[in-house]
N, C-alpha and C positions, 0 to 999 in steps of 0.2 A: 656310579654311572660310568659306563664304558665309553671312553673318549677316543677310541681307535677309529679314525675317520674312514677306514676301509671296512669296518664292521657293519653288517646289515642292520643290526639293532641301532647303531648310532645314526645311520642314514634314515631309518624309520622315525627316530626321535626328531631329527631335523625337519623331516617332512611334516610331522605333526605340529611342531612349533611354527613352521612356515605358514600353516593354515590359520594359526591363531595369532600371528604376529601383529595384526591390525590392532588388537586390544593393547598389546605392549606399546605399540607406536603411539596410540592416543594417550596412554598414561604418561609415557616419557615426555611427549610433546607438551602436555598440560603442565607438568612440573617444571619442565625446562623454560617454557614461556613465562611462567610466573617468576621463576628465579632470574631470568634475563631482564625482565621489566624492572625487577627490584634492584638489580645490580647496575643497570645502564646509567642512571643518573649519578650515583656515587662515583662511578668510573669516569664519567664526563667531568665531574667536579675536580677529581684528582688530576686529570690531564690538564685542566685549565690552571690549577695550582702549580703544576710542574712547569707549564709554559711561563707563568709569571716569575717563577724562581730560576728559569733558564736551565732546568735539569733535563738535558737532552736524553739521557738514558731512560728516565722515568717517562718522558713524553712518548718515546718509542714503545715502551711496554704498555702504557695505557692506550695508545693509539691502536696497537695490535688487538688488545682486549676489546676495545670498542668496535673494531671492524668485525671481529669474531661474533660479538653480540648482535650486531646489525644483520650479518648474514644469517645467523641461526634464527633470529626473530622473524625475518622475512620468510625464510624457507619453512619454518615450523608453523607459522600462521597460515601460509598457503597450504601446507600439508593438512592442518586441522580442517580448513575450509573444504578441501577436496575429499577428505575422509567423511566429513559431514554429508557432502553431496553423494558420496558412495553409499553411505548407510541409508540416506533418503531414497536412493534409487533401488536398493534392496527391498526396502519397505514397500515401495510402489510396485515392484515386480511381484511381491507376495499378493498384493491386492488385484493388480491388473494383468499380470503375466506379460507376455511379449507384445510388441506393437503389431496390431492388425491393420495394415494399410488399407485393405478393402473396405473396412467399416467407416473409414474417413470420407469415402465417396468423392475423392479428388479426381481430377482429370488424369489420364494416363501419363501425360507429360510430368505432372508433379509427383505422381506415385512412383514412376520409374526413377526420377531424380532423388526422391527421399529414400527409396530402397537402396540406391547406389551409395548415398552418403551415410545413412544410418546403419544399413544392413539389418541389424537386430538390436534389441534392447540389451540382450545378454553381452553382446560385443561391447556396447557402451560401458556396461558395468565392469567388464574385464579390462578395458582400457583405463578406466578410473583407478582400478586396483593397481595396475602397473605403474601409473603416474605417481600414486601415493607411496608405493613401496620404494621406487627409485628416488623420489624426491626426499624421502626420509633418510635414505642412506647417503645421498649426495650432500645433504646438509652438513654432516660431520666430516665428509671428505674435503669440503671446501675450507674448513677450519685448518686442516693440515696443509692445504695449499698456501693459505695466508701465513702460517707458521714457517713453511719452507722458504717463502720469499723473504721473510724477516731474517731468518738465519743466514741466507746468502748475503743480504745487505750488511748484517753485522760482521760477517767474515771480511767483507771489503773494508769496513771501518777499522776492524782490528788489524788488518794487514797495514793499512795506512798509518795507524797510531803506533803499533808495536814494532814495525820494521822500517817503513819509509821515514817516519819522524823520530826514530830512535837515535838519539845523539851518541849513545855508547857504541853503536856499530859504525864501522868505516863506511864512507859514502859509496864505494863501489859495491859493497855487499848490500847495504840498505836499499839503494836505488835499483841495483841490478835484480836482486831477489824480490824486493817488494813490488816493483813495476811488472816484473814477469808474472808474479802470482796474481796481481790485480787483472792483468790482461787475460790470463787463463780463466779466472773466475767470471769475468764479464763475458768473454767469448763462450764459455761453457754455459752460462746463464742464458745467453741468446739462443744457442743451439737447443738447449733443454726446452725453452719456451716455444721455439719453432716446432719441435717434436711433439710438444703437448697440444698446441692448437691444431696441428695437422693429424693428431691422433695416431702418432707412431710412424710418420712418413720416413724419418731417418733410419728406422730399423728395417725397412723393406728392401732397400737397395744393398746388394752384397758388399760393394766397395765402400759406400758411405757408412754402412753399419760397422765395418772393421775400424774405420777412423773414429766413429762416434762412440764405440763401446767403452774405451777407457774414460772418456768424459762422462758417459752415462754412469759408469761404476763409481767415479768420485762423487758425482752429484747425487747419487742414491743415498750417500751418507750426509752430504751437506743439506739436502732437502728432506731428510728423514723419511724417504720414500719406503724404506724397509718396514715402516710401521703400517703403511696403508696400501702397499703395492698390489696385494690380491684384490682389493676393492676396485682399483683403477682398471685392471685388466678384465675384471668381471663386467665392468661397464662397457669397455671397448669391444668385447666379443658379442655384445648384444645390440642389435640395431636400434631398439627402442631406447636403451640407455644412451647410446651415442647421439641420437636425435635430441634427447632431452638436454644433454650437456651443451650441444650446439645452440639450442634455444635459450638456455639460461644465461649464456655469456652476453648476448645483446640486451637481454632483459635487465641484467645488472647495470650495464652501461646506460640504458635508458632511465633506470631508477636514479642513478647518480646524476644524470643531467636534469631530471625533473626536480630532484631535491635541491639542486643548485640554483634553480630559477627563482627569482624574487621580483616583486613589482615595485618599481620606482615611481613615486608620485611627485618628485621634484628634480629639476635639472641641477640645482645648486646645494640643496640641503640634505644632510645625511646625519642620522642620529648616532652613528658610530665614529664620527670624526673626533680628533683630539681637542682637548680644551684650548681655548684661545681667549682673546679679549671680547669675542662676540659669541662664544659657545662654551657651555659648561657640561663636561662629560661626567656622568655619575661615578665613574671609577676614581675620581679625584676627591670625593666627599664621603667620609665615613658613614654619615647618617643615611646615605642613599644605597649603601651596600646591604640591602635587605634580603637578598636571596642567597641560597647556599652557593650558587655558581658565581656570585659576584666577588671579585677580589680587587684590592686597590691597585691603581696604576703605578707609574714610576714615582709619583709624589701624591700624597693625600693630606687633606685638612679636614677638620671636624664637620664643617657644613658650609653651605653657600652664604648663610647669614651668621656673622660672628657678633655676639652681644657682650662677650667678656672683654676684659682689657688686655688679653693676650691671645696669640694665635699659635696653635699647635701645628707643626709641620713634621710629617712622617715620610721617610724614604725607605721602602721595602728593600731588603738586601737581595742581591742577585749575584750570580757568578761573574757576570761582566763587570760589576763594580770592583770586585776583588782583582780581576785581571788588570783594570785601569790603575788600581792602587799599586800593584806590583810594578807597573811601568814607571810610576813616579818614584817609588821607593824600592829599588831593585834588591836592597838588602833584606826586605821582608819576604821575598820569594824563596820558598824552601827548596832544597835540593830534590826532595821527594814530595812531589805534589800529591796530596791525599784526596783531592777533589775527585768526584765520580763515585762509582759503585765501590762499596767496602763492606767488610764483615765486622760485626761486633764481637766476634770470638777472638780472644787474645791468648797466645801461647806463652807469653813472657810474664814473669812475676818479679822483675827487677824493680822493687819499690823505690830504691834510692834514685834510680834513673827517672822514675815517674815523678817524684817530688821535684827533682831538678827541672824536668820538663815543664811542670806546672808553674814554677817560679819564672822560668823563661817566658812562658806564654803570657803571664800577667804583664810583664814589661813590654813584650812585643805588641800586645793588644793596645797599649797606650800609644805606641808609635803608629800603629795601624789607624787608630781613631784620629790622631793628629794629622796624618796624611789625608784622611777623608775630609776633615774640616778645612784643610788647605785647598782641596780640590773643589769643594762645593761652596757656592755663595748664594745668598738670597737677596732679592730686590723687590720692594713694594713700590709700584708705580716707577718713579725714576730714582728712588732713594735706596742705596745699598744698605742692607741691614746686617749687623754683626750677629753671628750665630755660633752656638757651641753644641754640636750634635753628640748624643750619647747612644749607646746600644740599648735596645729594649725589645720587648715583644708587644705588638699591638693587637688590633682586631683579628680574630680567628687565629691567634697565637702565631702571627707572622713575625719573624725576626727582621729588625730594621734599625734605622737611625732616626732619632727624634730630637727635636729642639722646640723651644717656645720663644715667640717674639712679642715684645711689649707693643701695645697699640694705644697707649695713653695719649700720645700726641697726634694720633691719626684722626682726621676729620671723618664725619659720618658720610656714608654713601658707597658707591662702587669703587673697588680697587683691584689692581692686578698684581698677583704674586708671580714672580719669575724665579725659577730655580735654575742656576747655571752650574756647569761643571767643566773644569779644565780637562782637556782630552789630549793625550800624547800619542802621536804616530811618528815613529822613528825619532827624529830630532825636532819635530814641529809640535808646538803646544798651542792649542786653540781653546777659546772659552765658548762653549756651546750651550745654548738655552735648551734645557731638557724638558721643562714643563712651563706652561703659562696658564695660571689658574685664576679665574675671576672670583671675587667674593664681595659681600656687602657688610660693612661694619656699622652697627648701630649701638649706641650706648644705652644701658638700661635706664 
């Protein structure tokens, strides 16, 4: 096939494909909608898991993927509905032809009004065709916009972490260069957004355009616009496309507002509140985590009712726990913090160094766990309970700390488990209650 865009044969092929594009649109929309519905729930579960583990990078990745899924689902479902209406209109035109207003026997006032608004049935079909084609194209363009916004935010975060908070750089360099770059990125992001919502206003004035061009050039790489720039300007030189883009923005805002609306049936009661002496949240009980999207809270026990002579207490591991451990035991904090994104590919094969590292890790883990046990304390009602946490994996293969408490001397009935943690900020240490979990103890 000749791909020379100037070739008459290639243009003829594109014109032919253009006439048949609705079939491809429906096929792609059908497969895409099925795949998106299948992927949406697993992505949501992974994002909730990342939130529970405090994995900021994973949260951002899954949030972007969820946004992309939501945008595509809405647009493609709307596209399929409009394409169905378009096909139905074509079928009706085959049977009934154009609209004959005189046969309706309406008054002149209504006939003139309808002729002005409808004009003809063919025009209606043509408008539907335009809406469907533009909506299908803009669905994938919006994904690039979401990706562009994410890349810009990541650039700001990287500048802050790699330059401003980089201890190996002198202060004058890290602050001077880092703050300058962040101001440039934020200012450029603002101008790019203004240019976007005004559909190229900054490019129309001669003097403003000269000032804006270097920023536009830099942000064309940051926003990855070189991948989708032809689509954008093809929309902007078409009145119909510009009008649809302007309409979709408030529609998305309206949908966001509608989905955030919820009905409250009580002034004081809320099913999502934290566990306390008067409320039991399901995230603190293993036997109530029956859905894929359910994950344990900061502390979890087996059930509300305990019939055994011991109580299992599980604290899921999170990055914030390790940060607190480093504050209490500064010798545990490594010079090279390996938390965050990393690769499993290793280029070194120094086995002696690996064996030495493994021996060191075993001894360090003991100190790590000892520090954790000093930080955390348990209390049932008003009695402080001695505990000895160990590392393990519990429900849904979650890494955490686990211990068991004897309940032999505990009387039957309702009890309150309090989990406290020493918290260090600068030179101040406070004992903070992290969870309050009610449970009922009954002997068999």
